[in-house]
C-alpha positions, 0 to 999 in steps of 0.5 A, a space after each residue: 805546978 810551975 808558973 811563969 811571968 811574961 813582960 814587954 818593953 815598947 819603944 820607938 826609933 825617935 825615943 832611941 835617937 833622943 837617948 831614951 831606951 824604953 817608952 813603956 813596959 811591964 807585965 803582960 801576965 803573971 803566974 801563968 802556965 808554960 803553954 800560956 807564957 809561950 803563947 803570950 811571948 810569941 803572939 805579936 804580929 811581926 813574930 808571925 810574919 818574920 824570922 826574929 831573934 830570940 835570945 836567952 839572958 845567959 849564953 848558957 841556956 841552962 842558966 837563963 833567967 829569961 828569954 826575950 823575943 825581939 820583934 821588928 818595928 810595926 809598919 804603921 806606928 813605928 813602935 817595937 815591942 819585945 817580950 820576955 818569958 821569965 823563968 822561976 828560980 827553981 826550974 832546972 837547967 835541963 828544963 830551961 834548955 827544953 823551954 829554949 828549944 820550944 821557943 826556937 832558941 838555938 841550943 848549943 
């Protein structure tokens, strides 16, 4: 069975102004099913409330190594959390395109 990883990056506007890019980041989960990975990458508060940007790591989704959900800043803390679903190297291009569609990435 194919397993996936989900990572995150967390930053604030003030850090960006200072020239730093990421306050913290790391793994949310490793070696999880696709169903669990999709749930984890899309379960942030701003993802539920708004239409957000979801991008592939490559302009050709069949070659994408990961998909990132770019969230808006939290209204209270000012933090922005982006999450990425990482695809194992052995997953086929057709399966990568299907994952992109499941996440809501526009597939051309």
